[in-house]
C-alpha positions in Angstrom: -17.6 -137.5 227.6 -14.4 -136.1 226.3 -14.1 -136.2 222.7 -11.3 -138.8 222.7 -13.8 -141.2 224.8 -16.6 -140.6 222.2 -14.4 -141.2 219.1 -13.1 -144.6 220.4 -16.7 -145.7 221.5 -17.6 -144.9 217.8 -14.8 -146.4 216.4 -15.6 -149.7 218.6 -19.0 -149.5 217.4 -18.1 -149.4 213.7 -15.6 -152.6 214.1 -18.7 -154.3 215.7 -21.0 -153.4 213.2 -18.8 -154.1 210.2 -17.8 -157.5 211.7 -21.2 -158.1 212.0 -22.1 -157.8 208.5 -19.4 -159.6 206.7 -18.4 -162.4 209.5 -20.1 -165.2 207.4 -17.5 -164.4 204.9 -15.1 -166.8 207.3 -17.2 -169.7 206.1 -17.0 -169.2 202.3 -14.9 -170.8 199.9 -12.7 -169.6 196.9 -14.8 -168.8 193.7 -13.8 -169.5 190.4 -13.3 -165.9 189.1 -9.9 -165.0 189.8 -9.1 -166.5 193.0 -7.8 -169.4 190.9 -5.6 -166.8 189.2 -4.5 -164.9 192.1 -4.2 -167.9 195.0 -5.6 -171.4 194.3 -3.7 -172.0 190.6 -0.9 -169.5 191.3 1.8 -172.2 191.8 4.2 -169.0 193.0 1.6 -167.8 195.5 1.0 -171.1 196.8 4.6 -171.4 198.1 4.3 -168.6 200.3 6.8 -165.7 200.8 10.4 -166.5 199.5 13.2 -164.4 198.4 11.8 -166.0 194.8 8.3 -164.8 195.6 9.2 -161.5 196.5 11.3 -160.9 193.2 8.2 -162.2 191.1 5.8 -160.3 192.9 7.7 -156.9 191.9 8.3 -158.2 188.2 5.2 -159.9 187.0 2.3 -158.6 185.0 0.2 -161.5 185.7 -3.3 -161.1 185.9 -2.8 -158.0 183.4 -2.0 -155.6 186.6 1.3 -154.6 188.3 0.4 -154.4 192.0 3.2 -155.8 193.8 2.0 -155.2 197.3 -1.1 -157.0 196.4 0.7 -160.1 195.5 3.0 -159.8 198.8 -0.3 -159.8 200.7 -1.6 -163.2 198.9 1.8 -164.7 199.3 1.8 -163.6 203.2 -1.5 -165.3 203.6 -0.3 -168.7 202.1 2.6 -168.7 204.1 0.1 -168.4 207.3 -3.0 -170.0 206.3 -1.9 -172.2 203.3 -5.2 -172.9 201.2 -7.6 -172.4 203.9 -9.9 -170.2 202.3 -11.1 -168.8 205.9 -7.8 -167.1 206.9 -8.0 -165.3 203.0 -11.3 -164.2 203.7 -10.7 -162.9 207.0 -7.6 -160.7 205.8 -9.9 -159.2 203.8 -12.3 -158.2 206.2 -9.7 -157.1 208.8 -8.6 -154.6 206.2 -12.2 -153.4 205.4 -12.9 -152.9 209.1 -9.6 -150.8 209.1 -10.6 -148.8 206.4 -13.9 -148.2 208.0 -12.5 -146.7 211.1 -9.8 -145.2 209.3 -12.1 -143.1 207.3 -14.1 -142.1 210.4 -10.6 -141.0 212.2 -9.5 -139.0 209.3 -13.0 -137.1 208.7 -12.9 -136.3 212.4 -9.4 -135.2 212.2 -10.1 -133.1 209.1 -13.2 -131.5 210.3 -13.5 -129.5 213.5 -15.7 -129.4 216.5 -18.2 -132.0 218.3 -20.5 -131.4 215.3 -18.8 -133.2 213.0 -18.8 -136.6 215.1 -22.4 -137.4 213.8 -21.4 -137.0 210.1 -18.3 -138.6 210.4 -19.5 -141.6 211.9 -22.7 -142.0 209.5 -20.1 -141.5 206.2 -18.0 -144.5 207.9 -20.8 -146.8 209.0 -22.5 -146.4 205.5 -18.9 -146.9 204.0 -18.6 -150.2 206.0 -22.0 -151.7 205.5 -23.2 -150.8 202.2 -24.5 -153.8 200.1 -22.5 -152.4 197.2 -19.0 -153.0 198.9 -19.6 -156.6 199.4 -17.8 -157.6 196.3 -14.6 -155.9 197.5 -14.7 -157.7 201.0 -16.2 -161.2 200.1 -14.1 -161.8 197.0 -10.4 -162.7 197.7 -9.0 -161.8 194.5 -10.3 -158.1 195.5 -7.7 -157.9 198.0 -6.1 -155.2 195.8 -9.5 -152.8 196.5 -9.4 -153.0 200.2 -5.6 -153.1 200.5 -5.1 -150.1 198.3 -7.9 -148.3 200.2 -5.8 -148.9 203.4 -3.2 -146.7 202.0 -5.7 -144.4 200.5 -7.0 -143.6 204.1 -3.2 -143.2 205.5 -2.5 -141.2 202.7 -5.3 -138.6 203.6 -4.7 -138.9 207.3 -0.8 -138.0 206.4 -2.3 -135.2 204.3 -4.0 -133.8 207.1 -0.7 -133.9 209.0 1.1 -132.0 206.6 -1.7 -129.3 205.8 -1.5 -128.4 209.9 2.3 -127.9 209.4 3.8 -128.1 205.7 7.0 -129.4 205.5 9.2 -131.8 203.4 9.3 -134.7 206.0 5.4 -134.7 206.0 5.1 -134.2 202.2 7.2 -137.4 202.0 4.9 -139.5 204.0 2.0 -138.4 201.9 4.0 -139.3 198.7 5.3 -142.6 200.0 2.0 -143.9 201.1 0.5 -142.8 197.6 3.5 -144.7 196.2 2.3 -147.7 198.4 -1.1 -147.5 197.6 -0.6 -147.6 193.7 1.4 -150.7 194.1 -1.6 -152.0 195.5 -4.0 -151.0 193.0 -4.0 -148.0 190.4 -7.3 -146.8 191.6 -5.3 -144.3 193.3 -4.4 -142.2 190.5 -7.2 -139.9 191.3 -6.2 -139.2 194.8 -4.2 -136.0 194.3 -7.2 -134.7 192.7 -9.2 -135.8 195.9 -6.6 -134.0 198.0 -7.3 -130.6 196.2 -11.1 -131.1 196.8 -10.0 -131.5 200.3 -7.9 -128.3 200.2 -11.5 -126.4 199.3 -13.5 -128.7 202.2 -12.7 -129.5 204.9 -9.2 -128.2 205.1 -10.3 -124.5 203.9 -6.6 -124.4 202.2 -8.0 -122.5 199.2 -10.0 -119.7 200.8 -8.1 -116.5 200.3 -8.0 -114.0 203.3 -11.0 -111.8 203.2 -12.9 -114.1 201.2 -16.4 -115.1 202.7 -16.3 -117.9 205.5 -18.9 -120.2 205.1 -21.2 -120.3 207.9 -21.6 -123.7 208.0 -19.1 -126.3 209.7 -16.5 -127.5 209.5 -14.3 -124.4 210.7 -11.7 -123.9 207.8 -8.4 -125.5 208.4 -6.7 -122.1 207.9 -8.7 -120.3 210.7 -7.9 -123.1 213.4 -5.3 -122.8 215.8 -2.0 -124.9 214.9 -2.9 -125.1 211.3 -1.2 -123.4 208.3 -2.9 -120.4 206.4 -4.8 -120.2 203.4 -3.4 -120.6 199.9 -4.1 -119.7 196.4 -5.8 -122.7 194.4 -3.1 -122.7 191.6 -0.3 -122.9 194.4 -2.1 -125.7 195.9 -2.2 -127.4 192.5 1.7 -126.9 192.1 2.0 -128.3 195.5 1.0 -131.7 194.4 2.7 -132.1 190.9 4.9 -134.8 192.4 1.9 -136.8 193.5 0.1 -136.2 190.1 3.5 -137.3 188.5 3.3 -140.7 190.4 -0.3 -141.2 189.4 0.8 -140.5 185.7 3.7 -143.1 185.8 1.0 -145.5 187.5 -1.4 -145.0 184.5 1.5 -145.5 181.8 2.7 -148.6 183.7 -0.8 -150.1 184.1 -2.1 -149.3 180.7 1.3 -151.1 179.0 0.7 -154.2 181.2 -3.2 -154.2 180.7 -2.4 -154.0 176.8 0.3 -156.8 176.9 -2.3 -158.9 178.9 -4.8 -158.5 176.3 -7.4 -157.1 178.8 -7.8 -153.7 177.1 -10.3 -153.7 174.5 -9.7 -151.9 171.0 -11.5 -148.9 169.7 -12.9 -151.1 166.7 -14.5 -153.7 169.1 -16.2 -150.9 171.5 -16.1 -147.5 169.8 -15.5 -144.4 172.1 -18.8 -143.1 171.7 -20.2 -146.4 172.9 -18.1 -146.0 176.1 -19.1 -142.8 176.7 -23.0 -143.9 176.5 -22.1 -146.8 179.0 -20.2 -144.5 181.4 -23.2 -142.3 181.6 -25.5 -145.4 182.4 -23.2 -146.3 184.7 -22.9 -143.0 186.7 -26.6 -143.3 187.0 -26.9 -146.7 187.8 -24.4 -146.6 190.5 -26.5 -143.8 192.1 -29.9 -145.6 191.8 -28.2 -148.6 193.9 -26.6 -146.8 196.2 -29.6 -145.7 197.1 -31.8 -148.9 196.3 -29.4 -151.6 196.5 -31.5 -154.5 195.1 -30.5 -157.1 191.9 -27.0 -157.0 192.6 -24.6 -159.2 190.8 -20.7 -159.9 190.4 -21.2 -159.4 186.5 -23.2 -156.9 184.4 -23.3 -157.3 180.8 -22.8 -154.2 178.6 -26.3 -153.8 177.0 -24.5 -153.0 173.6 -27.2 -153.9 171.5 -29.3 -151.3 172.9 -26.8 -148.8 172.8 -26.0 -149.4 169.3 -29.6 -149.3 168.3 -30.7 -146.2 170.6 -27.3 -144.3 171.0 -27.9 -141.6 173.4 -31.5 -141.6 173.1 -31.3 -144.8 175.0 -33.2 -144.0 178.3 -30.5 -144.9 180.7 -28.1 -143.0 179.0 -30.4 -139.8 178.7 -30.8 -140.2 182.3 -27.3 -140.3 183.3 -26.4 -137.4 181.3 -29.4 -135.4 182.6 -28.4 -136.2 186.4 -24.7 -135.4 185.9 -25.6 -132.1 184.5 -28.2 -131.1 186.7 -26.5 -132.7 189.8 -23.2 -130.5 188.9 -24.8 -127.5 188.3 -26.8 -127.5 191.7 -23.9 -128.4 193.7 -21.8 -125.6 192.1 -24.7 -123.0 192.7 -24.7 -124.3 196.4 -21.1 -124.4 196.9 -20.3 -121.2 198.6 -22.6 -121.8 201.7 -22.3 -125.8 201.4 -18.8 -126.7 200.4 -19.1 -130.3 201.2 -21.6 -130.7 198.2 -19.1 -130.1 195.5 -16.4 -132.0 197.1 -18.5 -135.0 197.6 -20.0 -134.7 194.2 -16.8 -134.4 192.6 -15.1 -137.0 194.7 -18.0 -139.4 193.4 -17.4 -138.2 189.5 -13.7 -138.0 189.7 -12.6 -141.3 191.3 -14.9 -143.5 189.2 -13.1 -142.0 185.9 -10.3 -144.7 186.3 -13.1 -147.6 186.1 -16.0 -146.0 184.3 -15.0 -147.5 180.8 -13.8 -145.1 178.9 -10.8 -147.3 178.5 -12.4 -150.7 178.5 -10.9 -153.3 180.5 -13.0 -156.7 180.4 -16.5 -157.1 179.1 -18.4 -155.7 182.2 -20.5 -152.7 181.8 -19.8 -151.8 185.8 -19.2 -153.5 188.9 -19.9 -152.9 192.3 -16.5 -153.1 193.5 -15.5 -149.9 191.7 -17.7 -147.9 193.9 -15.6 -148.8 196.9 -14.1 -145.7 197.3 -16.3 -143.4 195.0 -19.3 -143.5 197.3 -17.4 -141.9 199.9 -18.2 -138.7 198.1 -22.1 -139.8 197.9 -21.8 -140.7 201.7 -20.4 -137.2 202.6 -22.9 -135.2 200.8 -25.9 -137.1 202.5 -24.5 -137.1 206.0 -23.2 -133.4 206.4 -26.5 -132.4 204.4 -29.0 -134.1 206.6 -27.2 -133.0 209.7 -27.3 -129.4 208.6 -30.9 -130.0 207.6 -31.5 -131.4 211.1 -30.7 -127.9 212.9 -32.5 -126.6 215.9 -35.0 -124.8 213.7 -35.5 -127.7 211.3 -36.1 -131.4 211.5 -35.1 -132.3 215.2 -31.6 -134.1 215.3 -33.0 -137.1 217.1 -35.3 -137.8 214.0 -32.3 -137.5 212.1 -30.3 -139.9 214.3 -33.1 -142.4 213.9 -33.4 -142.3 210.0 -29.6 -142.7 209.9 -29.6 -145.8 211.9 -32.3 -147.2 210.3 -30.5 -146.7 207.0 -27.3 -148.2 208.6 -29.5 -151.3 209.7 -31.1 -151.9 206.6 -27.7 -151.8 204.8 -26.2 -154.1 207.5 -29.2 -156.7 206.6 -28.8 -156.1 202.8 -25.2 -156.5 203.1 -25.3 -159.8 205.2 -28.0 -161.3 202.6 -25.8 -160.3 199.8 -22.5 -161.9 201.3 -24.3 -165.3 201.6 -24.4 -165.4 197.7 -20.3 -165.4 197.8 -20.5 -168.7 199.5 -19.4 -170.5 196.5 -19.1 -170.3 192.6 -22.4 -172.0 192.2 -24.6 -169.7 194.3 -22.7 -166.7 192.9 -23.7 -167.7 189.5 -27.2 -168.8 190.0 -27.9 -165.3 191.7 -26.1 -163.5 188.7 -28.4 -165.4 186.2 -31.4 -164.7 188.7 -30.7 -160.7 188.5 -29.4 -160.3 184.7 -30.2 -161.5 181.0 -27.8 -163.0 178.8 -25.0 -162.9 181.0 -22.2 -165.1 179.4 -19.8 -165.2 182.4 -22.7 -166.3 184.7 -24.0 -168.9 182.5 -20.2 -170.3 182.2 -19.7 -170.1 186.4 -22.7 -172.2 186.4 -20.9 -174.6 183.9 -17.9 -174.9 186.3 -20.3 -175.2 189.4 -22.3 -178.2 187.7 -18.5 -179.5 186.6 -17.4 -179.6 190.3 -20.5 -181.7 191.2 -19.5 -184.1 188.3 -22.6 -183.2 186.2 -20.7 -183.5 183.2 -24.0 -183.0 180.7 -25.1 -180.2 182.5 -21.5 -178.2 182.6 -21.1 -179.3 178.6 -24.8 -177.6 178.1 -24.0 -174.7 180.4 -20.6 -173.8 178.2 -22.6 -174.4 174.9 -25.0 -171.9 175.9 -22.1 -169.5 177.1 -20.6 -169.9 173.5 -23.8 -169.0 172.2 -23.9 -165.7 174.0 -20.1 -165.1 173.4 -18.6 -167.1 170.6 -15.3 -165.7 171.3 -15.3 -166.7 175.1 -12.0 -168.5 175.0 -12.3 -170.1 178.6 -15.6 -171.6 177.9 -14.5 -173.0 174.5 -11.6 -174.6 176.1 -13.3 -176.3 178.9 -15.8 -177.5 176.6 -13.3 -179.0 174.4 -11.7 -180.5 177.4 -14.9 -182.2 178.3 -15.2 -183.5 174.9 -11.9 -184.9 174.9 -12.6 -186.9 178.0 -15.8 -187.9 176.9 -13.7 -189.6 174.2 -15.1 -186.9 171.3 -11.8 -186.1 169.9 -12.4 -184.7 166.6 -15.1 -182.2 168.2 -12.5 -181.3 171.2 -9.6 -180.4 168.5 -12.1 -178.5 166.4 -12.9 -176.3 169.6 -9.0 -176.4 170.7 -8.3 -175.0 166.9 -10.8 -172.2 167.4 -9.0 -171.1 170.6 -5.7 -170.7 168.6 -7.8 -168.9 166.1 -9.8 -166.6 168.6 -6.4 -165.5 170.7 -3.6 -166.7 168.7 -1.0 -165.4 171.3 -2.6 -167.6 174.0 -1.2 -170.9 174.9 -4.1 -172.8 175.9 -5.7 -173.7 172.5 -2.2 -175.3 171.6 -2.0 -177.2 174.6 -5.3 -178.7 174.3 -4.4 -179.6 170.4 -1.4 -181.4 171.7 -3.3 -183.6 174.4 -6.0 -184.4 171.7 -3.0 -185.6 169.2 -1.4 -187.5 172.3 -4.8 -189.3 173.1 -4.9 -190.3 169.3 -1.4 -191.6 169.2 0.2 -188.7 166.9 2.7 -188.2 169.2 5.2 -186.1 167.0 2.4 -183.6 166.1 1.4 -183.4 169.7 5.0 -182.8 170.8 4.8 -179.8 168.1 1.5 -178.4 169.5 3.0 -178.6 173.0 6.2 -176.9 172.0 4.1 -173.7 170.5 2.4 -173.5 174.0 5.5 -173.6 175.9 6.8 -171.0 173.5 4.1 -168.8 174.7 3.8 -169.5 177.8 6.9 -171.3 179.2 6.2 -170.5 183.0 3.5 -173.0 183.0 4.5 -176.2 184.4 1.4 -178.0 183.3 2.7 -177.5 179.6 6.3 -178.9 180.1 5.0 -181.8 182.3 2.7 -182.9 179.5 5.4 -182.2 177.0 8.0 -184.6 178.9 5.1 -187.5 179.0 5.1 -187.3 175.5 8.7 -186.9 174.9 9.4 -190.0 177.5 6.9 -192.1 174.9 8.8 -191.0 172.1 12.0 -192.0 174.1 13.4 -188.8 173.6 15.0 -189.0 177.0 17.3 -186.0 177.0 14.6 -183.4 176.0 12.1 -184.8 178.5 14.7 -184.2 181.3 15.1 -180.7 180.5 11.3 -180.0 180.5 10.5 -182.0 183.5 13.2 -180.6 185.5 12.1 -176.8 184.4 8.7 -177.8 185.4 9.6 -179.6 189.0 11.6 -176.2 189.5 8.7 -173.8 188.9 6.1 -175.9 190.4 7.0 -178.9 192.4 3.7 -179.9 193.6 2.3 -179.9 189.8 0.3 -183.1 189.4 2.7 -185.7 187.3 5.8 -183.8 187.7 7.9 -185.7 190.0 6.5 -189.1 188.6 7.7 -188.1 185.0 11.0 -187.2 186.8 11.2 -190.4 188.0 10.7 -191.9 184.9 13.5 -190.1 183.3 15.9 -190.5 186.4 15.4 -194.3 186.0 16.3 -193.9 182.5 19.5 -192.1 183.4 20.3 -194.8 186.1 19.8 -192.6 188.9 17.8 -195.0 190.9 18.1 -193.1 194.3 16.9 -190.0 193.0 14.0 -191.8 191.1 13.1 -193.2 194.4 12.8 -189.8 196.0 10.8 -188.5 193.2 8.3 -191.1 193.1 7.7 -190.7 197.0 7.5 -187.1 196.4 5.0 -187.6 194.0 2.6 -189.7 196.2 2.9 -187.1 198.8 1.5 -184.7 196.5 -1.1 -186.8 195.0 -1.5 -190.4 196.8 -3.5 -191.7 193.9 -0.8 -191.2 191.2 -0.9 -194.8 189.5 2.0 -194.0 187.6 4.3 -193.2 190.6 3.1 -196.2 192.8 4.1 -198.4 189.4 7.4 -196.7 189.1 8.3 -196.9 193.1 6.9 -200.5 192.5 9.6 -201.4 190.1 12.5 -199.7 192.3 11.3 -201.4 195.2 11.7 -205.0 193.8 15.2 -204.0 192.4 15.9 -203.1 196.1 14.7 -206.7 196.7 11.5 -205.5 198.9 9.0 -207.8 197.2 6.2 -207.2 199.6 6.2 -203.4 199.3 6.4 -203.4 195.5 3.5 -205.8 195.5 1.8 -203.2 197.6 2.4 -200.5 195.4 1.6 -202.3 192.3 -1.6 -203.3 193.8 -2.9 -199.7 194.4 -1.3 -198.7 190.7 -3.6 -201.1 189.1 -6.7 -200.6 191.4 -6.3 -196.9 190.4 -5.7 -197.3 186.9 -6.7 -200.9 185.7 -5.6 -200.2 182.1 -1.6 -200.2 183.1 -1.3 -203.7 181.8 2.4 -203.8 182.0 2.3 -203.4 185.9 -0.2 -206.0 186.0 1.9 -208.2 184.2 4.9 -207.6 186.2 2.6 -208.2 189.5 1.4 -211.5 187.9 5.0 -212.5 187.3 6.6 -211.9 190.8 3.5 -213.4 192.4 4.2 -216.6 190.2 7.9 -217.0 190.3 9.3 -214.9 193.6 11.0 -217.3 195.7 9.7 -215.6 199.2 6.9 -218.1 200.4 5.1 -215.2 201.8 5.2 -213.7 198.1 3.9 -216.5 195.8 0.3 -216.3 195.3 -0.6 -218.5 192.1 -4.3 -217.9 191.8 -4.1 -214.0 192.0 -1.1 -214.4 189.1 -3.2 -216.6 186.8 -6.1 -213.9 187.0 -4.1 -211.1 186.4 -2.2 -212.7 183.8 -5.3 -213.8 182.0 -6.6 -210.2 182.1 -3.4 -208.8 180.5 -3.7 -211.9 177.8 -7.2 -210.9 176.9 -6.3 -207.1 176.7 -3.4 -208.3 174.4 -5.7 -210.9 172.6 -2.9 -213.6 173.5 -0.6 -211.8 170.7 2.0 -210.8 173.3 4.7 -213.3 174.1 5.4 -211.8 177.5 2.3 -211.8 179.1 2.1 -215.7 177.6 5.0 -216.2 179.4 3.6 -214.8 182.8 0.6 -216.8 182.2 2.7 -219.9 181.7 4.7 -219.2 184.8 1.2 -218.4 186.9 -0.2 -221.9 185.5 2.7 -223.8 186.9 2.8 -222.3 190.2 -0.9 -223.4 190.6 -0.1 -226.8 189.4 -1.7 -226.6 185.9 1.4 -227.9 184.3 -0.7 -228.7 180.9 -1.5 -225.4 180.7 1.7 -223.9 181.5 3.2 -225.9 178.8 0.8 -225.4 176.1 0.9 -221.6 177.0 4.7 -221.4 177.0 5.1 -223.2 173.7 2.7 -220.7 172.1 4.8 -217.7 173.7 7.9 -219.1 172.3 6.7 -219.3 168.9 5.4 -215.8 169.1 8.7 -214.6 170.3 10.2 -216.0 167.3 7.6 -214.4 165.2 8.3 -211.2 166.4 11.7 -211.4 166.0 12.8 -212.1 169.5 15.0 -215.0 169.8 16.5 -214.4 173.1 13.2 -214.5 174.9 12.0 -217.3 172.8 15.3 -219.3 174.4 14.2 -218.3 177.6 11.0 -219.3 177.3 12.0 -222.7 176.1 14.0 -223.4 179.0 11.1 -222.7 181.4 9.1 -224.7 179.0 11.3 -227.8 179.9 10.8 -227.2 183.6 7.2 -227.3 183.0 7.4 -230.4 181.3 9.3 -231.8 184.0 7.0 -230.7 186.5 4.2 -232.6 184.6 5.9 -235.5 184.5 7.1 -235.5 188.0 3.2 -235.1 188.9 2.6 -237.9 186.6 
């Protein structure tokens, strides 16, 4: 079989193998870890590709990262699939499959001879199906991982093309691909360093003429037909200065954005020596899990207490240190004859540096997704080492092939099992709780899963447990406060919201929550002040502006309400309550046609919006469409029985409308009685309605008595005009009574 045909056959097998290992992601949902921030709760992303969205992608620092191409990929997915999680997951899988095939192609391109087929295929297969890579593929929010790696592989391919015949055009291609990768995820900052390693092996560009040539393949690129000659190491480093400049710029931007987003921990929270100790643990743990990938979880807490208590004598720390030193010494000693060993090892050590925790971002000790690119170095060491060991005079290569096939099959089965844990938030949290201890994030997400099942007590218990493990957890405290508010425990909710403002004063969520509690307590001015503070801190959140507008409407500060609600509708038109509140404002402004469209839009967004049904019913009645008005009012009352004003309006129309097919006295009496009971028979308007309903069913004695009471109450509350109107109707009821007698 020709080299081309064999390469195509291997690539096809890699596609099938990787797809088989991960395909069940097509049936998975989004998870409540960053997927909400990147897709489901992100108004800009949900709208899909647009000019405004493209500008936003290049200017936002949301999620404490600057990765515009990642945002563009999510925008494109929402344009194609909407919020169907299947499409988003399949995009991740397609990118991972492409990365696997590209890795094989790049290794074949850089190495020479048929002997490179087997190790190149093994490296790519292990990359494609290793369980440590599940997190990068099965997590929609990790699109940045698989997308940036696509550009990583393309950059390496372009670099091999450049190394074969150096030139400005080819160098620019390398730089452009690197820049595009950095705009997906700053993990590529170490790629120029990796290119220097590739110069050493397999490209062979660092070997000076006359130096000993390794007896092991691949043949140094400098000795191959059509490839450029050898270079000094210093010259190769200088050659990459523009690439290192791109990486440095990305590092600066990333640090500034993450610090502004509050993701970078200060040294007083996590001292440098503790970070170094955790880094040593991580290097060793990643290697152990590469060989024995068990007890994997989406989040691993930092063992801070053990590190503080034992320092560098903590066994995992000591093991990591000894491992790094011993392997480094060994690969350097073997470097002359086995150049792939130092390349693979320093690939692993170097590419992990940005995520090893020396600059601590987040609370995790380590993460499986961080190994997505670094493990390629370990796979190179293993594959080329095994193939060299399985030479004619040693282990038969058929045995090596069988062992490799067994390892790949085992990884495939373990990956399939691990992918299953990513089906939803609940399963992911339960798995993490089963294999880790004192895991606040997993405990919190288990509470979220309970909440999704409407197990409010279970959710509240989990959130409280989260705060026991991590008192400064802002999200858990906010969600607990929200549950307490929904349960009517307003004072407790307020205390937790207030704690949120103290934990993170620059965060808007605590102020927004306090505003909601104060509004429920009827303290509208104070509620508006708290929401105003939330909007100052995060004016892009339509939710805050909608809530503010609702409060201002109740305060009859119509102009201010109009400004907030229009901003909310412009930024997030699908925000629940936004269009309905806009309709209320437009009614006040006398723009009834626009209000009609706003209420209709609100019901398209949420058919269960009782307020929108109520407002639309009033407009329909004004348009002399009573049957449609009644339909909407009935739905409003069914959805929210507390809408007494709507019930009163409905009862009045049923009792007094002249259309024969509208009037329904019995329903009017029942509704009016319920409203009067709610107001303790102290509201003249509802008593007036009840009187009309009594008259409609012929109970004129009750109508006269109720109308007289309504007239007296109207005078008592200082509304003589209403009293006069009720007295006129009272005369009609008395006349009806007389006529009946």
